[in-house]
Structures are given as C-alpha cells and as structure tokens.
C-alpha positions, 0 to 999 in steps of 0.5 A, spaced: 436 270 187 434 269 194 426 271 195 420 268 197 416 264 192 409 260 193 410 253 194 408 249 188 402 244 188 404 237 187 401 232 182 397 226 185 402 221 189 402 214 191 401 215 199 408 211 201 412 217 197 408 223 199 413 224 205 419 223 201 416 228 196 414 233 200 421 233 204 425 234 197 420 240 195 421 243 201 429 241 202 430 244 195 426 251 196 430 252 203 437 250 199 435 255 193 433 260 198 426 261 195 424 260 203 430 264 206 432 264 213 427 266 218 421 264 214 415 262 218 412 255 216 406 252 218 404 244 217 397 246 215 399 252 210 404 247 207 399 241 206 394 246 203 399 249 198 402 242 196 395 239 196 397 233 201 395 231 208 399 234 214 402 228 216 407 227 210 408 235 212 410 233 219 414 228 217 418 232 212 419 238 218 422 233 222 427 230 217 428 238 215 429 239 223 434 234 224 439 236 218 439 243 220 434 247 215 428 248 220 427 250 227 421 247 231 419 250 237 413 247 241 408 252 242 412 257 237 412 258 230 417 253 226 422 257 222 427 256 217 434 256 220 439 261 220 446 259 217 450 257 222 458 258 220 460 253 226 455 248 222 458 250 216 465 249 218 464 242 222 460 240 215 467 242 211 471 238 216 467 232 216 466 232 208 474 233 207 475 227 212 471 222 208 471 225 201 479 225 201 478 217 203 473 216 197 477 219 192 483 215 194 478 209 194 476 211 187 483 212 184 484 204 186 477 202 184 474 206 178 474 203 171 474 206 165 466 206 165 466 209 171 471 215 169 466 216 163 460 216 167 463 222 171 466 225 165 459 226 163 456 229 169 462 234 168 460 236 161 453 237 164 456 241 169 460 245 164 453 247 160 450 249 167 456 254 168 455 257 161 448 257 162 448 260 169 444 255 172 445 255 179 440 250 181 442 245 176 449 246 177 448 245 185 445 238 183 450 236 178 455 238 183 452 233 189 451 228 183 459 228 182 461 227 189 455 222 190 457 218 184 465 218 187 462 215 193 457 210 190 462 208 184 467 206 190 463 202 193 462 207 199 454 209 199 454 210 206 459 215 206 454 219 202 449 218 207 453 221 212 455 227 208 448 229 206 446 228 214 451 233 215 452 238 210 445 242 210 448 249 212 454 248 208 449 247 202 446 254 202 453 257 203 455 253 197 449 255 193 450 263 194 457 262 192 455 260 185 454 267 183 461 268 183 465 261 184 461 256 179 467 256 174 472 255 180 468 249 183 468 246 176 475 247 175 476 243 181 472 237 179 476 237 172 483 236 176 480 231 181 477 227 175 484 227 172 488 225 178 482 219 179 484 217 172 491 217 173 490 213 179 494 218 183 491 218 190 495 223 193 494 228 188 486 227 188 486 227 196 490 234 196 485 237 191 479 234 194 481 238 201 483 244 197 476 244 193 472 243 200 476 248 203 474 254 198 468 255 202 472 258 208 474 264 203 467 265 200 464 266 207 466 273 209 464 275 202 457 272 202 456 274 209 457 281 207 452 281 202 447 276 206 448 278 213 441 277 215 441 270 213 447 268 218 446 266 225 451 270 230 459 270 230 462 263 229 467 260 233 474 260 231 476 256 225 475 249 225 
C-alpha cells in the first residue's frame, strides 16, 4: 500500500484550474501514502514532474500546509508531515459534533429522491469493498458524508470538515485494509435511520461511526510507527 511513486504528468490545463488540479493530485498522493510522511518535496521538482509552472505548485503547497499535509520551513526542505494523533482526535471531535447535526437535519429535510441518491453511493461502496479498492472506497466514503451535508442545505459544514480532517484521512485510509466492511455497515445503518426520520438513532450511529478511529489507531500505529509523530496527548 504505502510507498513512493513517480508523480504523474498532468494533461494540458486551462490556467485558472492548474493550482486546483495540482492541489488535488498532491492531496490524493499524500492521502494514499504514495508520498508517505517524511517525503521531501521541491517546488521545482514537482512542477517539472507535473508539467506545470512553479506558481501553481507554490499555491498548492501553501494549501496543503494549511490543512496539515505539508510542513514548510523557510531555508529547509518542505516535507510531507507525519500523522499527529492529537490532530486526528481533534478532527474526530469536530466531525462528530458537526455531522451529528447534519444527520439530524437530514432526517428532517431529505426527500425520497435524496435517499435514492445516497443509496446509489452506498451501492458503489459495496462494490468497492468487494473489489478491495481502498482509494475508490475512500472517495465514496467522503462523497456519502458530503452529500448528507449538501442535501441537507449545510454545504458550509463540509467545508469546515474538510479543512480539519487531513490527519484523520490518512489514518482512515490505512484502516481500510481491515475496516472497510465495518465502515460500509455503519453507513447502511445511518442510512436506515435517516430514511426512518429517526434523528436520535441517526445521531448516535454517526457518533459511533466516527469514534471507531480511536480503536483503530493503536493497530495502525503498530504497523506504521514511522508515519506518526510523537505520543499524543490524552484522549480528546
């Protein structure tokens, strides 16, 4: 799974979208650990590898540093950050608080058409589990959570979540080798509660779903200790 991989040359792009595309490319490679923690990153090297100028790379580096994926130190090498357990637990706290409220709103607002759209995502998730495609599963996992926010009229909630979940994302990705079925099963139960308009159950299930990462971290850290920063503070 984790390991270094050459950056892929991008197809010619319209200038206004280059920075976003570079950001998404690097974001995906850091998330999937193709660029593992500790990897040194050079604006010039990345620009050459992706076939773009240095400015969009500089912009992407800044955005990645703001969400916690890159450590930029003046006069020293820019590196992919190690995973911070403290940041993971902070992200879990933020997500649990926000997403419990989004599923409560979903129980009240979502229509049968919305339910069908979410169930379609879950069907694709099932296929990803069966095919053992972690990258695809993770993308669909995000899509399921994002769609609940957006279809509930709470687009801003997902914006807040995405800005805070980078460290959590890498742990979640590493967990998919043994926990993707559990994540899918959790989503099915949340979906059932939303359709039943049972907000109390939906909120409790979302809390449970997002808390599973606390049980997964020790196992993941035991296998990938070099990816983690120092010991975390006491549980958040």
